[in-house]
C-alpha positions as CSV (number, residue, x, y, z in Angstrom):
1,M,22.3,-4.4,3.7
2,F,20.9,-1.4,4.6
3,E,22.4,0.6,1.2
4,G,22.7,4.4,2.0
5,F,22.0,4.1,5.5
6,R,24.5,4.0,8.5
7,I,24.4,4.5,12.3
8,L,25.9,6.9,14.3
9,F,27.3,5.5,17.0
10,V,28.3,8.3,20.0
11,E,30.8,6.9,22.4
12,D,33.7,8.4,24.2
13,D,35.6,5.4,25.5
14,P,37.9,4.9,22.5
15,A,37.9,1.0,23.2
16,V,34.3,0.5,23.3
17,R,33.8,2.7,20.3
18,S,36.2,0.9,18.2
19,S,35.2,-2.3,19.4
20,V,31.6,-1.9,19.1
21,T,32.0,-0.4,15.7
22,E,34.2,-3.3,14.3
23,T,31.0,-5.5,15.3
24,L,28.6,-3.5,13.9
25,E,30.4,-3.1,10.6
26,L,30.5,-6.9,10.2
27,S,27.2,-7.3,10.7
28,G,26.7,-5.4,7.7
29,F,26.1,-1.9,8.8
30,E,27.6,1.6,7.7
31,V,28.7,2.9,11.2
32,L,29.9,6.8,11.2
33,P,31.9,6.8,14.8
34,C,31.6,10.1,16.9
35,E,33.3,10.5,20.2
36,S,30.7,13.8,21.6
37,A,26.9,14.6,21.1
38,E,28.6,17.7,19.6
39,D,30.4,15.6,16.8
40,A,27.0,13.2,16.0
41,L,25.4,16.4,15.8
42,Q,27.1,17.6,12.9
43,H,26.2,14.7,11.0
44,M,21.8,15.1,11.9
45,S,19.8,17.1,9.4
46,P,15.9,16.1,8.3
47,D,15.5,12.7,6.7
48,F,19.0,11.7,8.1
49,P,19.1,8.5,6.2
50,G,20.2,6.1,9.7
51,I,19.8,5.7,13.4
52,V,21.7,7.0,16.3
53,I,22.6,4.7,18.9
54,S,24.4,6.5,22.2
55,D,25.8,6.1,25.4
56,V,23.7,8.4,28.3
57,R,27.0,9.2,30.0
58,L,29.2,11.6,27.7
59,P,31.2,14.8,28.4
60,R,29.6,17.9,27.6
61,M,25.9,17.3,26.2
62,D,25.1,14.3,27.4
63,G,22.6,11.4,26.0
64,F,19.6,13.2,27.1
65,D,20.1,16.3,25.7
66,L,21.2,14.1,22.2
67,L,18.0,12.3,22.2
68,R,16.1,15.5,22.6
69,Q,18.4,17.3,20.0
70,V,17.7,14.5,17.4
71,L,14.3,14.2,17.6
72,K,13.9,17.9,17.6
73,T,15.5,17.9,13.8
74,D,13.3,14.4,12.8
75,R,11.2,12.8,15.4
76,A,11.3,9.9,13.3
77,V,15.0,9.4,13.8
78,P,15.4,5.6,16.1
79,V,17.5,6.7,19.0
80,I,18.7,3.9,21.2
81,V,20.1,4.5,24.5
82,V,22.9,2.5,26.1
83,T,22.5,3.1,30.2
84,G,25.0,1.5,32.9
85,H,23.5,-1.6,35.2
86,G,21.0,-0.4,37.2
87,D,20.0,2.2,35.8
88,V,16.4,2.1,35.3
89,S,14.6,4.8,35.8
90,M,17.4,6.5,33.2
91,A,16.3,3.6,30.7
92,V,12.2,4.8,31.3
93,Q,12.9,8.6,31.2
94,A,14.7,7.4,27.8
95,M,12.0,5.8,26.3
96,Q,9.3,8.0,27.4
97,E,11.4,11.2,25.6
98,G,11.0,9.3,22.7
99,A,14.5,6.6,22.0
100,Y,12.9,4.2,20.0
101,D,15.2,1.4,22.6
102,F,17.2,0.7,25.5
103,I,20.3,-1.3,26.2
104,E,22.1,-1.8,29.5
105,K,25.7,-2.6,30.6
106,P,27.4,-4.4,30.1
107,F,25.4,-5.8,26.8
108,A,25.8,-9.2,24.4
109,M,26.7,-7.7,21.1
110,E,24.1,-10.1,19.1
111,R,21.6,-8.2,21.2
112,L,22.8,-4.5,20.0
113,V,23.5,-5.6,16.5
114,D,19.3,-7.4,16.6
115,V,18.0,-4.2,17.7
116,A,20.5,-2.0,15.9
117,R,18.4,-4.0,13.1
118,R,15.3,-3.6,13.4
119,A,15.5,0.5,14.0
120,M,17.1,0.8,10.6
121,E,14.0,-1.7,9.7
122,K,11.9,1.1,10.4
123,R,13.9,3.8,9.6
124,T,14.3,2.5,6.0
125,L,10.2,2.2,5.8
126,T,9.9,5.4,7.2
127,V,12.2,7.0,4.6
128,E,10.8,4.9,1.8
129,V,7.4,6.4,2.6
130,D,8.3,9.7,2.9
131,A,9.7,9.7,-0.4
132,L,6.6,7.7,-2.0
133,R,4.7,10.7,-0.3
134,R,6.7,13.8,-2.0
135,Q,6.7,11.8,-4.9
136,L,2.7,11.4,-5.1
137,Q,2.1,15.2,-4.1
138,N,4.5,16.0,-6.9
139,K,2.9,14.4,-9.6
140,Q,0.4,16.2,-11.8
141,G,-1.9,15.6,-14.7
142,I,-2.0,12.3,-15.9
143,D,0.8,11.2,-13.9
144,A,-1.4,11.8,-10.5
145,V,-4.3,10.2,-12.2
146,L,-2.4,6.9,-13.1
147,L,-0.2,6.1,-10.9
148,G,2.9,4.0,-11.9
149,E,6.6,4.6,-12.9
150,S,7.1,1.0,-14.9
151,V,7.7,0.9,-18.4
152,L,3.9,-0.3,-19.1
153,M,2.8,2.3,-17.0
154,Q,4.9,5.4,-18.9
155,S,3.8,4.0,-22.4
156,L,-0.2,3.9,-21.8
157,R,-0.1,7.1,-20.5
158,R,2.0,8.5,-23.9
159,Q,-0.8,6.1,-26.0
160,I,-3.3,8.0,-24.1
161,L,-2.4,11.7,-24.5
162,N,-1.5,10.8,-28.2
163,L,-5.1,9.8,-28.7
164,A,-7.0,12.2,-26.6
165,S,-6.0,15.2,-28.8
166,T,-7.7,12.9,-32.1
167,S,-11.5,12.8,-32.5
168,A,-10.7,8.7,-32.9
169,D,-13.0,6.0,-31.1
170,V,-11.2,4.2,-28.9
171,L,-11.4,0.2,-27.9
172,L,-10.2,-0.4,-24.4
173,M,-9.3,-4.2,-23.8
174,G,-8.2,-5.2,-20.2
175,E,-8.6,-7.6,-17.2
176,T,-11.8,-6.7,-14.5
177,G,-10.1,-4.1,-12.3
178,T,-7.3,-2.9,-14.2
179,G,-8.9,0.8,-14.7
180,K,-10.6,0.9,-17.7
181,E,-13.1,4.0,-16.9
182,L,-10.6,5.9,-15.2
183,V,-8.3,5.5,-18.7
184,A,-11.4,6.7,-20.5
185,R,-11.9,9.6,-18.1
186,C,-8.0,10.7,-18.7
187,L,-9.0,10.1,-22.8
188,H,-11.6,12.5,-22.2
189,D,-10.3,15.2,-19.6
190,Y,-7.2,15.7,-21.8
191,S,-9.1,16.2,-25.3
192,K,-10.4,18.9,-26.6
193,R,-14.2,17.4,-25.4
194,K,-13.3,18.0,-21.9
195,D,-15.8,20.7,-21.6
196,G,-18.7,18.2,-22.7
197,N,-19.9,15.7,-21.3
198,F,-18.5,12.0,-20.2
199,V,-21.4,9.7,-20.4
200,A,-20.7,6.0,-18.9
201,I,-22.8,2.7,-19.6
202,N,-22.8,-0.7,-18.5
203,C,-23.8,-3.0,-21.2
204,G,-24.3,-5.8,-19.2
205,G,-26.2,-3.8,-16.5
206,L,-29.4,-3.0,-18.4
207,P,-32.3,-5.4,-19.4
208,E,-32.2,-5.4,-23.3
209,S,-35.7,-4.4,-23.5
210,L,-34.0,-0.9,-21.7
211,F,-31.3,-0.7,-24.0
212,E,-32.4,0.9,-27.2
213,S,-34.4,3.8,-25.1
214,E,-31.3,4.5,-22.6
215,I,-29.1,4.4,-25.8
216,F,-31.0,6.4,-28.5
217,G,-33.5,7.9,-26.4
218,H,-37.1,7.9,-26.8
219,E,-40.3,10.4,-27.5
220,A,-43.3,10.9,-25.8
221,G,-45.6,7.8,-26.4
222,A,-43.1,6.1,-28.3
223,Y,-44.2,3.0,-25.8
224,T,-46.1,2.2,-23.0
225,N,-45.5,4.0,-19.9
226,A,-43.5,6.7,-21.7
227,S,-45.0,9.7,-21.2
228,K,-42.3,12.4,-21.9
229,R,-39.4,12.3,-24.0
230,R,-36.1,11.1,-22.8
231,I,-32.6,12.1,-24.4
232,G,-30.4,9.0,-24.7
233,K,-26.9,8.4,-24.1
234,L,-25.7,9.3,-27.7
235,E,-27.3,12.6,-27.7
236,H,-26.4,13.3,-24.0
237,A,-22.6,12.4,-25.0
238,N,-23.1,15.2,-28.0
239,K,-19.6,17.5,-28.0
240,G,-18.3,14.6,-25.0
241,T,-17.4,11.2,-24.8
242,L,-19.7,8.0,-24.3
243,L,-18.3,5.0,-22.3
244,L,-19.5,1.8,-23.2
245,D,-18.7,-0.4,-20.6
246,E,-18.6,-4.8,-21.4
247,I,-19.4,-4.0,-24.8
248,E,-19.2,-7.4,-25.6
249,S,-22.5,-8.2,-23.9
250,M,-24.6,-5.6,-26.1
251,P,-27.3,-7.7,-27.6
252,M,-26.4,-8.5,-31.4
253,G,-29.6,-6.6,-32.3
254,L,-28.6,-3.5,-31.2
255,Q,-25.0,-3.7,-32.6
256,I,-25.8,-3.4,-35.9
257,K,-28.1,0.1,-34.6
258,L,-24.6,1.1,-33.0
259,L,-22.9,0.7,-35.6
260,R,-25.0,2.9,-38.1
261,A,-24.9,5.5,-35.3
262,L,-21.1,5.5,-35.6
263,Q,-21.1,5.4,-39.1
264,E,-23.4,8.3,-39.9
265,R,-23.3,10.1,-36.6
266,K,-27.1,10.8,-36.3
267,I,-29.2,9.4,-34.4
268,E,-33.4,8.2,-34.0
269,R,-34.9,8.6,-30.5
270,L,-37.8,5.7,-30.6
271,G,-41.0,6.8,-32.2
272,S,-39.3,9.5,-34.0
273,N,-38.4,9.9,-37.4
274,E,-36.2,12.5,-37.1
275,Q,-32.4,11.9,-37.7
276,I,-30.3,14.1,-35.0
277,P,-26.8,14.7,-36.0
278,V,-24.5,14.0,-32.9
279,D,-20.8,14.8,-32.4
280,F,-19.5,12.0,-29.9
281,R,-17.0,10.1,-29.4
282,I,-17.0,6.3,-28.3
283,V,-14.4,4.7,-25.7
284,A,-15.5,1.0,-26.0
285,A,-14.4,-1.4,-22.7
286,T,-14.3,-5.2,-22.8
287,K,-12.4,-7.8,-20.9
288,A,-12.9,-10.3,-23.7
289,D,-11.5,-11.0,-27.3
290,L,-13.7,-9.5,-29.3
291,K,-11.8,-11.1,-32.6
292,E,-12.7,-14.1,-30.7
293,L,-16.3,-13.6,-30.3
294,S,-17.3,-12.4,-33.7
295,E,-15.6,-15.5,-35.1
296,Q,-17.7,-17.7,-32.6
297,H,-20.6,-15.5,-34.0
298,K,-21.1,-13.5,-31.0
299,F,-20.0,-10.3,-31.6
300,R,-21.2,-8.6,-34.9
301,S,-17.5,-8.3,-36.6
302,D,-18.8,-5.3,-38.8
303,L,-18.9,-3.3,-35.2
304,Y,-15.2,-5.0,-34.3
305,Y,-13.5,-3.8,-37.1
306,R,-15.2,-0.7,-36.9
307,L,-14.0,-0.3,-33.0
308,N,-10.7,-1.7,-33.9
309,V,-8.8,1.3,-34.6
310,A,-7.3,2.9,-32.4
311,V,-6.8,0.1,-29.4
312,L,-5.1,0.9,-26.1
313,E,-3.9,-2.7,-23.8
314,L,-4.4,-2.2,-20.2
315,P,-1.7,-4.0,-18.1
316,P,-2.9,-6.6,-15.1
317,L,-1.4,-5.4,-12.2
318,R,1.0,-8.5,-12.1
319,D,2.7,-7.3,-15.5
320,R,3.8,-3.7,-13.3
321,R,4.3,-5.7,-9.7
322,E,7.3,-2.6,-9.3
323,D,4.1,-0.2,-9.1
324,I,2.2,-1.6,-6.1
325,P,4.3,0.1,-3.7
326,M,3.2,3.5,-4.7
327,L,-0.2,2.2,-5.6
328,F,-1.0,0.7,-2.1
329,E,0.9,3.8,-0.3
330,N,-1.8,5.8,-2.1
331,F,-4.6,4.0,-1.3
332,V,-3.9,3.6,2.4
333,L,-3.6,7.3,2.4
334,Q,-7.0,7.8,0.7
335,S,-8.5,5.2,3.1
336,A,-7.4,6.8,6.1
337,V,-8.7,10.1,4.8
338,R,-12.1,8.4,4.1
339,Y,-12.3,6.3,7.3
340,G,-11.0,9.1,9.7
341,R,-8.3,7.1,10.6
342,D,-4.2,7.2,11.1
343,A,-2.3,6.0,7.9
344,P,-0.7,3.1,9.6
345,P,2.8,2.5,8.6
346,V,3.7,-0.4,5.5
347,Q,6.7,-2.6,6.3
348,A,9.4,-2.9,4.0
349,H,8.7,-7.2,4.0
350,Y,4.9,-6.3,4.0
351,V,5.3,-4.5,0.6
352,R,7.5,-7.3,-0.7
353,Q,4.5,-9.8,0.0
354,L,2.1,-7.5,-1.7
355,M,4.4,-7.9,-4.8
356,A,4.7,-11.2,-5.1
357,N,1.0,-11.6,-4.8
358,D,-1.0,-11.8,-8.1
359,W,-3.9,-9.8,-7.8
360,P,-6.2,-11.3,-9.9
361,G,-8.7,-8.5,-9.4
362,N,-6.1,-6.1,-9.9
363,V,-5.9,-2.5,-9.3
364,R,-9.5,-2.5,-7.4
365,E,-8.2,-5.7,-5.6
366,L,-5.5,-3.6,-4.1
367,R,-7.3,-0.9,-3.7
368,N,-9.8,-3.0,-1.5
369,A,-7.0,-4.7,0.4
370,A,-5.9,-1.1,0.9
371,D,-9.3,0.0,2.7
372,R,-9.3,-3.6,5.0
373,F,-5.4,-2.9,6.0
374,V,-6.9,0.6,7.3
375,L,-9.1,-1.1,9.1
376,G,-7.1,-3.8,10.8
377,L,-8.7,-6.6,8.9
378,P,-7.0,-9.2,7.0
379,V,-6.2,-8.3,3.9
380,N,-6.2,-11.7,2.4
381,R,-6.3,-15.5,3.1
382,D,-2.4,-15.3,1.6
383,L,-1.6,-11.4,3.5
384,P,-2.8,-11.1,7.2
385,T,-3.1,-8.7,9.4
386,Q,0.1,-7.2,9.6
387,P,1.8,-7.5,12.9
388,A,3.4,-4.7,15.0
389,D,6.5,-6.6,15.5
390,A,7.0,-8.8,12.9
391,A,10.8,-9.8,12.1
392,P,11.5,-9.0,8.5
393,L,11.7,-11.6,6.0
394,T,15.4,-13.1,5.2
395,L,16.4,-12.7,1.8
396,A,15.4,-16.4,1.0
397,Q,12.1,-16.1,2.1
398,Q,11.3,-13.7,-0.3
399,M,12.7,-15.4,-2.9
400,D,10.4,-18.3,-2.0
401,I,7.8,-15.6,-2.5
402,V,8.7,-14.8,-5.7
403,E,9.4,-17.9,-7.4
404,K,6.1,-19.8,-5.8
405,S,4.4,-16.3,-7.3
406,L,6.1,-17.2,-11.2
407,I,5.6,-21.2,-10.5
408,E,1.4,-20.4,-9.6
409,Q,1.2,-18.2,-12.6
410,A,2.8,-20.6,-15.1
411,L,0.7,-23.2,-13.8
412,R,-2.6,-21.4,-14.5
413,Q,-1.7,-19.8,-18.3
414,H,-0.8,-23.5,-19.1
415,Q,-3.8,-25.0,-16.9
416,G,-1.5,-27.4,-14.7
417,R,0.0,-28.9,-17.7
418,P,3.6,-29.8,-16.6
419,M,5.8,-29.3,-19.8
420,P,4.5,-26.1,-21.1
421,V,5.3,-24.9,-17.4
422,C,8.6,-26.1,-17.4
423,E,9.6,-24.8,-20.9
424,T,8.1,-20.9,-19.7
425,L,10.3,-21.1,-16.3
426,G,13.1,-23.0,-18.4
427,I,13.7,-25.5,-15.8
428,A,13.7,-29.7,-16.0
429,K,10.6,-31.5,-15.5
430,K,11.8,-32.9,-12.0
431,T,13.2,-29.6,-10.8
432,L,9.2,-28.6,-11.5
433,Y,8.2,-30.8,-9.3
434,D,10.7,-30.9,-6.6
435,K,9.7,-27.1,-6.4
436,L,5.8,-27.6,-6.1
437,H,6.7,-30.5,-3.3
438,R,8.7,-27.7,-1.6
439,H,6.2,-25.1,-2.2
440,G,3.3,-27.3,-1.0
441,I,1.4,-26.3,-4.4
442,V,-0.7,-29.0,-5.8
443,I,-0.8,-29.0,-9.7
444,E,-4.5,-30.5,-9.8
445,Q,-6.0,-27.6,-7.9
446,F,-4.9,-25.9,-11.6
447,R,-6.2,-28.4,-14.1
448,I,-9.5,-28.6,-11.9
449,A,-9.6,-24.4,-11.9
450,N,-9.4,-24.8,-15.2
451,E,-11.3,-26.8,-16.3
452,A,-14.1,-25.3,-13.9
453,D,-13.8,-22.3,-15.9
454,G,-14.2,-23.5,-19.0
455,S,-10.7,-23.6,-20.0
C-alpha cells in the first residue's frame, strides 16, 4: 500500500507491541516495533520514509521527548501519540508541540489504522513533493526549460539540441498550448545565434495592411504616415532567429514574398529597390496541417515544402501524462512566488485526478490551473478546490477516473462513432455501452461537439 514507507511503533509493553504491530501489518503497513524511544531514534533521520506512533508513558525518554527529537530531525514526519484515558491535557500539549494526532487508550484498532493511513498519505506526499523539488532544482540547461521525463520529451529535447547546432529552418507542429514558442527559444538559445535577436511575430495577430511593413520594414515616405524608416522583423532578426507563429494565417500574397526571402536571404524594404542581405533562421509554428491546407490551396505548397525540411512535432499533454506531477508542482511554486502566497501541498489523490484530466489547452491550461490552485479557486469544473481533509481515492476510484478519460478520448477521436471506439479500445459494443452508462457519458455530446467544429 505504501511501498518503501514504514511505521516506527514505540510501545514498552511487549503484549501490546506485538498485538498492534500484527494489526498494522495485516492492514498493509510495514512496521518496525521498538520498545523504547532510544531504540526508535536510532532509525530516525532526515527524510525518514514513514511515520511514528508512540506511547507517551515510556521508561527513561518519554513520548514527548521522542516527539521533540523527531521533529528536530525532520519537522515533516507525522508523529501520532498514544495517551492514557483521561490525559486530555497531555494530548492537547502534544498537539501544541507538533504531534500529527493523538489516540486515547483504550482505542479501537480501526481508529488507529485510519489515523495511521491518513498520516502515511501525508508523509508519502511530502516525500514525493520534496523529491520533485530537488529534481527541479538539480535540472540544468534545456532540461530545466522543457520539463518532463517522458520518452516523448526526452526525444524532443534531443532533437532540439541536434537541430540547434545547424542553420536549418524549423517547422514546429503542435496543438495550442504545447509550448511552441518555448521550443523556438530553445532552438535559438542553444545555437550559435544565441547572441543575436530572437524575434517573435504572430502572423494571425496583425492586419494584412501592416503585415508587409512589419516583416520587411519600410523607408520614410513609402506610404501615408510612414514618416521615418522602419526596420522590419526579418532585418531585425539578422544573425538571430525569427519565430513566425501561426504561419498558417499568413496572407497568401505575402507567402510568396517570404518564400523569396527564405531562398535568397535578401529583403527589400517597402519604398526601396535596395536588396539587403540578411542572415536569419526561420522557425515557423503552426497548429494546423499545412500539407492539407496546401492541398486545399489555402497555403502555398512551395512554401510548405520549403519549410517542411526539419520538423518538430510537440506532443500534447494527454500523451505524456506522467510529466503532469512535475509540471504542476513547478507551476505551483512559480505561482506562489508571483502571488506572494505559500505553495499549498498537492495531495496524492489530487495529482492522480490531474493526470486523468485531458487538458485540451495542454501545458498552458495546466499552468493556469496551477495559478487558480494557489489562489484557492476551482481549477476547473472537474477538479474543484482541493479540500484539506479530502479522503484518498480507492484503487477502484482511480481506475474509474482513468477508464472514463480513455473512453472520452476515444469518443472525441472518432466523433462519437461507437464501432471505431470499440476497435480502438479493444472491447465489445455491449461492454462500451455498459461503461458509458456507468460513467454517465452521453455519446451524443461528442457527435454534436464535433459537428459544431465542422469535423
